[in-house]
C-alpha positions as CSV (number, residue, x, y, z in Angstrom):
1,M,-25.2,-7.7,14.0
2,N,-22.2,-8.1,16.5
3,F,-19.4,-10.3,15.8
4,K,-20.6,-12.8,18.4
5,Q,-23.6,-13.9,16.3
6,L,-21.5,-15.2,13.9
7,P,-20.1,-18.5,13.5
8,L,-16.6,-18.2,14.9
9,H,-14.8,-20.0,17.9
10,E,-15.0,-18.5,21.5
11,R,-11.2,-18.0,21.6
12,I,-10.9,-16.2,18.3
13,L,-14.0,-13.9,19.3
14,K,-12.2,-13.1,22.9
15,A,-9.2,-11.6,20.9
16,V,-11.6,-9.7,18.4
17,A,-13.0,-8.1,21.6
18,D,-9.5,-7.1,22.9
19,S,-8.9,-5.8,19.6
20,G,-12.2,-3.5,20.1
21,Y,-14.1,-4.5,17.1
22,T,-17.9,-4.9,17.9
23,E,-19.7,-5.0,14.8
24,P,-18.3,-6.6,11.5
25,T,-18.1,-4.6,8.3
26,P,-20.2,-5.8,4.9
27,I,-17.2,-7.9,3.5
28,Q,-16.8,-9.6,7.2
29,L,-20.9,-10.2,7.5
30,S,-20.8,-11.7,3.8
31,A,-17.8,-13.3,3.8
32,I,-17.1,-15.1,7.1
33,P,-20.0,-17.7,7.0
34,K,-19.2,-19.0,3.6
35,V,-15.3,-19.2,4.5
36,I,-16.2,-21.3,7.6
37,K,-18.1,-23.7,5.5
38,G,-15.3,-24.2,3.1
39,A,-16.4,-22.8,0.0
40,D,-14.4,-21.0,-2.7
41,V,-14.9,-17.4,-2.3
42,I,-14.2,-14.3,-4.6
43,G,-13.7,-11.3,-2.3
44,I,-14.3,-7.8,-4.1
45,A,-13.2,-5.1,-1.2
46,Q,-11.3,-1.8,-1.1
47,T,-8.5,-1.8,1.5
48,G,-9.9,-0.3,4.8
49,T,-13.0,-2.0,4.4
50,G,-11.9,-5.2,7.0
51,K,-10.9,-7.7,4.4
52,T,-8.3,-9.3,6.2
53,A,-10.6,-10.2,9.2
54,A,-13.0,-11.2,6.7
55,F,-10.8,-14.4,5.8
56,T,-8.5,-14.8,9.0
57,L,-10.9,-15.1,11.5
58,P,-13.2,-18.0,9.9
59,L,-9.9,-19.4,9.2
60,L,-8.5,-19.3,12.8
61,S,-11.5,-20.8,13.7
62,R,-11.5,-23.9,11.6
63,L,-8.0,-24.5,12.9
64,V,-8.7,-24.3,16.6
65,D,-10.2,-27.3,17.2
66,R,-8.1,-29.6,15.5
67,T,-4.9,-28.4,16.8
68,E,-2.8,-29.7,19.8
69,A,-0.3,-27.6,21.4
70,N,2.6,-30.6,20.8
71,E,1.4,-32.1,17.7
72,E,3.8,-31.9,14.4
73,R,3.0,-28.8,12.4
74,H,2.3,-28.5,8.7
75,T,1.0,-25.5,6.7
76,R,-2.4,-25.9,6.4
77,V,-3.3,-22.1,5.5
78,L,-1.2,-20.1,2.5
79,I,-1.8,-16.7,2.5
80,I,-0.1,-14.4,-0.6
81,A,-0.1,-10.9,-0.6
82,P,2.2,-8.4,-2.9
83,T,4.3,-6.7,-0.6
84,R,6.2,-6.8,2.5
85,E,4.2,-4.3,4.5
86,L,0.9,-6.1,3.4
87,V,2.3,-9.3,4.7
88,Q,3.5,-8.0,7.9
89,Q,0.0,-6.5,8.4
90,I,-2.1,-9.8,7.6
91,H,0.8,-11.7,9.9
92,E,0.3,-9.3,12.8
93,N,-3.5,-9.4,12.5
94,V,-3.3,-13.3,12.3
95,R,-0.9,-13.3,15.7
96,N,-3.3,-10.9,17.7
97,Y,-6.7,-13.2,16.4
98,A,-5.0,-16.4,17.6
99,K,-3.4,-15.2,21.1
100,Y,-5.6,-17.5,22.9
101,T,-5.0,-20.7,20.8
102,N,-1.8,-22.9,20.2
103,L,-1.8,-22.2,16.5
104,R,1.9,-21.0,14.6
105,A,1.8,-18.4,11.9
106,G,5.0,-17.6,10.4
107,V,6.0,-15.0,7.6
108,I,8.0,-14.9,4.6
109,F,9.1,-11.9,2.4
110,G,12.1,-10.4,0.6
111,G,15.1,-7.6,1.6
112,I,16.1,-9.6,4.7
113,G,18.4,-12.7,5.1
114,D,16.5,-16.0,4.6
115,K,17.8,-18.3,7.4
116,G,15.7,-17.7,10.2
117,Q,12.6,-17.6,7.4
118,I,13.9,-21.1,6.1
119,A,14.2,-22.4,9.7
120,K,10.6,-21.1,10.7
121,L,9.2,-23.0,7.1
122,N,10.9,-26.2,7.7
123,S,9.9,-26.4,11.5
124,G,6.4,-26.1,10.2
125,V,3.4,-23.5,10.9
126,D,0.0,-23.5,11.0
127,I,-0.6,-20.3,8.9
128,L,2.4,-18.9,6.5
129,V,1.8,-15.4,5.2
130,A,4.3,-14.9,2.1
131,T,5.3,-12.4,-0.9
132,P,5.2,-14.6,-3.9
133,G,9.0,-13.9,-5.1
134,R,10.6,-15.1,-1.7
135,L,8.1,-18.0,-1.3
136,L,9.2,-19.0,-4.7
137,D,12.4,-18.8,-4.2
138,L,12.4,-20.6,-1.0
139,V,10.1,-23.6,-2.5
140,E,12.2,-24.1,-5.6
141,K,15.4,-24.8,-3.1
142,G,13.0,-27.5,-1.7
143,H,11.9,-25.6,1.8
144,G,8.7,-26.1,3.2
145,N,6.3,-28.9,3.3
146,F,2.7,-28.0,1.3
147,H,0.7,-31.4,0.7
148,K,-1.4,-30.6,3.8
149,V,-2.5,-27.2,2.9
150,E,-6.2,-26.8,3.1
151,T,-6.7,-23.3,1.9
152,L,-4.9,-20.7,-0.2
153,V,-5.3,-17.2,-0.1
154,L,-4.7,-14.8,-2.6
155,D,-4.9,-10.7,-1.2
156,E,-5.0,-8.0,-3.7
157,A,-5.0,-10.3,-6.8
158,D,-5.2,-7.2,-8.9
159,R,-2.4,-5.7,-7.4
160,M,-0.7,-8.8,-7.6
161,L,-1.3,-9.3,-11.2
162,D,-0.2,-5.6,-12.1
163,M,3.7,-6.5,-10.5
164,G,3.6,-9.7,-12.6
165,F,3.5,-12.0,-9.7
166,I,0.8,-14.2,-11.5
167,P,3.4,-16.6,-13.0
168,D,5.4,-17.2,-9.7
169,I,2.0,-17.8,-8.2
170,R,1.1,-20.2,-10.8
171,T,4.6,-22.2,-9.9
172,V,3.6,-22.2,-6.0
173,V,0.6,-23.6,-6.5
174,K,1.5,-26.6,-8.7
175,K,3.2,-28.0,-5.3
176,L,0.0,-27.8,-3.1
177,P,-3.0,-30.2,-3.1
178,K,-5.7,-30.1,-5.7
179,S,-8.5,-30.3,-3.4
180,K,-8.4,-27.2,-1.3
181,Q,-10.0,-24.3,-0.6
182,T,-9.4,-20.8,-2.0
183,L,-9.9,-17.6,-1.5
184,L,-9.3,-15.0,-3.6
185,F,-9.6,-11.0,-2.6
186,S,-9.2,-7.9,-4.8
187,A,-10.5,-4.5,-5.1
188,T,-12.0,-4.7,-8.9
189,L,-13.6,-7.6,-10.9
190,S,-12.3,-7.3,-14.3
191,S,-12.0,-9.6,-17.0
192,Q,-8.1,-10.6,-15.8
193,I,-9.2,-10.9,-12.7
194,Q,-12.4,-13.3,-13.9
195,S,-9.8,-15.1,-15.9
196,L,-7.8,-15.8,-12.5
197,T,-10.9,-17.2,-10.6
198,K,-11.6,-19.7,-13.1
199,E,-7.8,-20.9,-13.0
200,F,-7.6,-20.9,-9.2
201,L,-11.2,-21.5,-8.0
202,N,-13.8,-24.0,-8.1
203,S,-17.4,-23.2,-8.4
204,P,-16.5,-19.7,-6.5
205,T,-19.1,-17.9,-4.1
206,L,-18.8,-14.1,-5.2
207,V,-19.0,-11.5,-2.1
208,E,-19.2,-7.6,-3.2
209,V,-19.4,-5.2,-1.1
210,E,-20.4,-1.7,-2.9
211,R,-17.4,-0.2,-4.3
212,R,-15.9,2.8,-2.3
213,A,-16.2,5.2,-5.3
214,S,-16.0,8.2,-2.8
215,P,-13.4,8.6,-0.2
216,A,-14.6,9.4,2.7
217,E,-16.2,12.7,3.8
218,T,-14.0,13.7,6.7
219,I,-11.4,14.3,4.0
220,K,-10.9,17.5,2.6
221,Q,-9.9,17.2,-1.1
222,S,-7.9,19.8,-3.3
223,I,-6.3,20.4,-6.5
224,Y,-3.0,22.6,-6.8
225,E,-2.6,23.6,-10.8
226,V,1.4,23.7,-10.9
227,H,4.4,23.8,-13.6
228,E,6.3,20.2,-13.4
229,H,9.4,22.5,-12.5
230,Q,7.8,24.0,-9.8
231,K,6.3,21.0,-8.1
232,T,9.2,20.9,-5.3
233,E,9.2,24.2,-4.5
234,L,5.2,24.5,-4.1
235,L,5.5,21.4,-1.8
236,E,8.7,22.9,0.5
237,H,6.5,25.7,0.4
238,L,3.1,24.1,1.6
239,L,5.2,22.1,4.2
240,N,6.3,25.5,5.6
241,S,3.8,27.4,5.6
242,S,1.8,25.5,8.4
243,H,2.4,23.9,11.8
244,E,-0.9,22.0,10.9
245,F,1.7,19.9,8.3
246,Y,2.8,17.6,10.9
247,A,2.2,13.7,9.6
248,V,2.1,14.1,6.0
249,M,2.6,11.2,3.5
250,I,3.7,12.0,-0.2
251,F,3.5,9.8,-3.1
252,A,5.7,9.9,-6.2
253,R,5.6,7.6,-9.1
254,T,8.9,6.4,-9.0
255,K,11.7,4.6,-6.6
256,L,14.3,7.4,-8.0
257,G,11.4,10.1,-7.5
258,V,11.1,9.2,-4.1
259,D,14.8,9.4,-3.2
260,E,15.2,12.6,-5.0
261,L,12.5,14.2,-3.0
262,V,13.9,13.2,0.0
263,T,17.1,14.6,-0.5
264,A,15.6,17.6,-1.6
265,L,13.2,18.0,1.0
266,K,16.2,17.3,3.5
267,M,18.4,20.2,2.5
268,E,15.3,22.5,3.3
269,G,15.2,21.4,7.1
270,I,12.6,19.0,6.6
271,E,12.4,15.6,8.4
272,A,11.6,13.1,5.9
273,E,12.1,9.4,5.0
274,G,11.3,7.2,1.9
275,I,10.4,3.9,1.1
276,H,10.3,2.1,-1.9
277,G,11.2,-1.5,-3.6
278,D,14.7,-1.4,-3.4
279,R,14.6,-0.3,0.1
280,S,15.9,-2.8,2.2
281,Q,13.6,-4.5,4.9
282,G,15.3,-3.0,7.8
283,Q,15.6,0.8,5.9
284,R,11.6,0.6,5.5
285,K,11.1,-0.7,8.7
286,R,12.9,2.5,10.4
287,A,11.1,4.6,8.2
288,L,7.8,3.5,9.2
289,D,8.3,3.3,12.6
290,A,10.1,6.8,12.5
291,F,6.8,8.1,10.9
292,K,4.8,6.3,13.5
293,K,6.6,7.8,16.3
294,A,6.5,11.1,14.8
295,K,10.3,11.5,14.8
296,I,9.8,12.7,11.0
297,R,6.7,14.1,9.7
298,V,7.1,13.5,6.3
299,L,6.9,10.2,4.5
300,V,7.3,9.4,0.7
301,A,6.0,6.7,-1.2
302,T,5.7,5.0,-3.9
303,D,2.1,3.2,-4.5
304,V,3.5,-0.1,-4.2
305,A,5.7,0.4,-1.6
306,A,2.3,1.8,0.3
307,R,0.2,-1.1,0.0
308,G,-0.2,-2.2,3.8
309,I,0.4,0.7,5.5
310,D,-2.0,1.5,8.4
311,V,-0.9,4.4,10.3
312,D,-3.2,6.3,12.5
313,G,-2.7,10.5,12.7
314,V,-1.9,11.2,9.1
315,T,-2.7,14.8,8.6
316,H,-2.4,15.3,5.1
317,V,-1.6,13.3,2.2
318,I,-0.3,15.0,-1.2
319,N,0.4,13.5,-4.5
320,Y,3.1,15.2,-5.6
321,D,3.0,12.8,-9.2
322,F,-0.7,12.0,-10.2
323,P,-1.6,8.2,-9.8
324,E,-1.5,6.1,-12.8
325,Q,-4.8,4.5,-12.1
326,S,-7.8,6.4,-10.9
327,E,-8.8,3.7,-8.6
328,D,-5.0,4.4,-6.7
329,Y,-6.2,8.0,-6.0
330,I,-9.0,6.7,-3.5
331,H,-6.4,4.1,-2.1
332,R,-3.9,7.2,-1.6
333,I,-5.7,9.5,0.0
334,G,-7.5,6.8,2.2
335,R,-4.3,7.0,4.6
336,T,-6.0,9.7,6.0
337,G,-9.3,10.6,7.6
338,R,-9.0,7.2,9.2
339,A,-11.4,6.3,11.7
340,Q,-13.7,9.4,11.4
341,A,-10.6,11.6,11.8
342,E,-10.7,14.9,10.1
343,G,-7.6,14.8,7.0
344,V,-6.5,17.0,3.9
345,A,-5.9,15.3,0.5
346,I,-3.7,17.6,-1.8
347,T,-3.0,16.8,-5.4
348,F,-0.5,18.3,-7.5
349,V,-1.6,18.7,-11.3
350,T,0.4,19.8,-14.4
351,R,-0.8,20.1,-18.0
352,A,-0.3,16.5,-18.7
353,N,-2.7,15.4,-16.0
354,H,-5.6,16.8,-17.0
355,V,-7.3,13.7,-18.9
356,S,-6.1,11.4,-16.0
357,L,-7.9,14.2,-13.5
358,K,-11.3,14.2,-15.3
359,K,-11.3,10.5,-15.1
360,V,-11.1,10.6,-11.2
361,E,-13.3,13.2,-11.0
362,K,-15.6,10.9,-13.2
363,L,-14.7,8.2,-10.8
364,I,-15.7,10.1,-7.8
365,Q,-18.2,11.9,-8.9
366,R,-17.2,15.5,-7.9
367,T,-15.5,18.1,-9.0
368,L,-12.2,19.1,-6.7
369,P,-11.7,22.2,-6.0
370,R,-8.6,24.4,-7.5
371,K,-6.7,26.1,-4.8
372,K,-3.5,28.4,-5.0
373,A,-1.1,28.2,-2.0
374,E,-0.8,32.0,-0.4
375,G,2.3,33.8,-0.7
376,F,3.8,31.2,-3.6
377,D,5.3,32.6,-6.4
378,Y,3.6,30.6,-9.2
379,D,5.0,30.7,-12.6
380,E,1.9,31.6,-15.1
381,Y,0.0,28.4,-15.6
382,E,-2.6,28.2,-18.5
383,P,-3.7,24.4,-18.3
384,E,-6.3,24.9,-21.9
385,R,-3.3,26.5,-23.5
386,D,-0.5,24.4,-25.6
387,R,2.6,23.6,-23.8
388,R,5.3,26.7,-24.2
389,P,8.7,25.9,-23.4
390,V,9.8,27.1,-20.0
391,K,12.0,29.8,-20.9
392,Q,8.8,31.4,-22.6
393,V,6.9,31.1,-19.6
394,A,9.8,32.9,-17.5
395,A,9.8,35.8,-19.8
396,K,6.6,36.2,-20.0
397,S,6.1,36.1,-16.2
398,G,9.0,38.7,-15.9
399,R,10.9,35.9,-14.2
400,T,15.0,36.2,-14.1
401,G,16.9,33.7,-15.5
402,E,18.7,33.0,-12.1
403,H,15.2,32.5,-10.6
404,Q,14.2,29.9,-13.5
405,N,17.6,27.8,-12.5
406,K,17.4,28.2,-8.6
407,Y,15.3,24.7,-8.3
408,A,17.3,23.0,-11.4
409,N,20.5,23.3,-9.5
410,R,19.4,22.3,-6.1
411,K,17.5,19.3,-8.3
412,N,21.3,18.3,-9.7
413,N,22.6,18.9,-6.3
414,A,20.0,16.4,-5.0
415,Q,20.4,13.6,-8.0
416,A,24.1,13.9,-7.3
417,K,23.9,12.8,-3.6
418,I,21.9,10.1,-5.0
419,R,24.0,9.0,-7.1
420,S,27.0,9.2,-4.7
421,S,25.6,7.2,-2.3
422,S,24.8,4.5,-4.2
423,G,28.3,3.9,-5.0
424,K,28.4,6.2,-8.5
425,K,31.1,8.4,-9.7
426,R,30.5,12.1,-8.6
427,S,31.5,14.4,-10.8
428,T,33.7,17.2,-9.4
429,K,32.2,20.2,-11.3
430,R,29.3,21.8,-9.5
431,K,26.8,24.2,-11.1
432,R,26.7,27.4,-10.5
């Protein structure tokens, strides 16, 4: 089946054709007819399955015939998503799909000044895409008119649940009409998500595509077992060992971890930038643009900041820190190997990660190959033995204290730079 066989408006179909889409994905094929009829829908699909088009295309088709060019605007579709990057991506898709219509779209997110967003909100748009926190902030200040909202979309509901946004969403929903269509999209249908569907949806229809329990076959996956204190050295060795590492996304667990890693890479002459929740929108956009335009070859991110990032040509994904949830492993490495292209996914595993690794391998139903980096001077790694102090490991492997402290000193210097850049006092003493 192609898109022309779906009940979409001809103007929307023209924009879809311009985008190069010909055949709908399974989630689009199942969801579009139900959404366009006005039903409440639960959509269970992972990132990369085409779920954004699954709800935006039918909603735009319903609006296009009922909108005059000069009529007063009110928000009729409200789409809420967890991160700035995802909100911007949805907004960009909406604008592309609606380019042959008179529909207007607006976007609301934090990290930038709110004057322009307030003006857009008060002047009225047909479709509003927003993050929960900034939207609630503006709504509580009396901005926006939501009494004519016809459809509410909660995208990546599982991630919003993890990030603690549900109370904010409850407050916003109270400002909306009781009679409306509600669409909820999530990667999983956990008991908590089921509770949310009962709270927000009315007799919903479930649309579930087969969970992508296996990453794309074009992604070559491998595990590098390494001590925690050698992870940065191993990363630098890999990045410097081959010219093939020219568009690399690296995942770190924390915001501070991202900052420390970017600083350490720059000290080694490796072009890198980072994105996380504490970076301003301008900083995040500049880092992402630089990565897309190949001005830098390494982008370091937390899981939250990486939501909504869709960059073509990522050659490698490196899990510097092991993902906290098994499903996040699939999401992370899916940043490479897109559109049938080949990609490489490397995951660093320490002794503390072995239980989590077994869960990931059970999820994807395969044992990941273990590799060692050629030419890298490993400290002795014995995953099945009890943990031993670093000094004992170093002594047994014949390492000197000078070698053992090499990375520790460099890390201390990197941390000092980060503290200095954030306005904190920097010690005048340097470790030698």
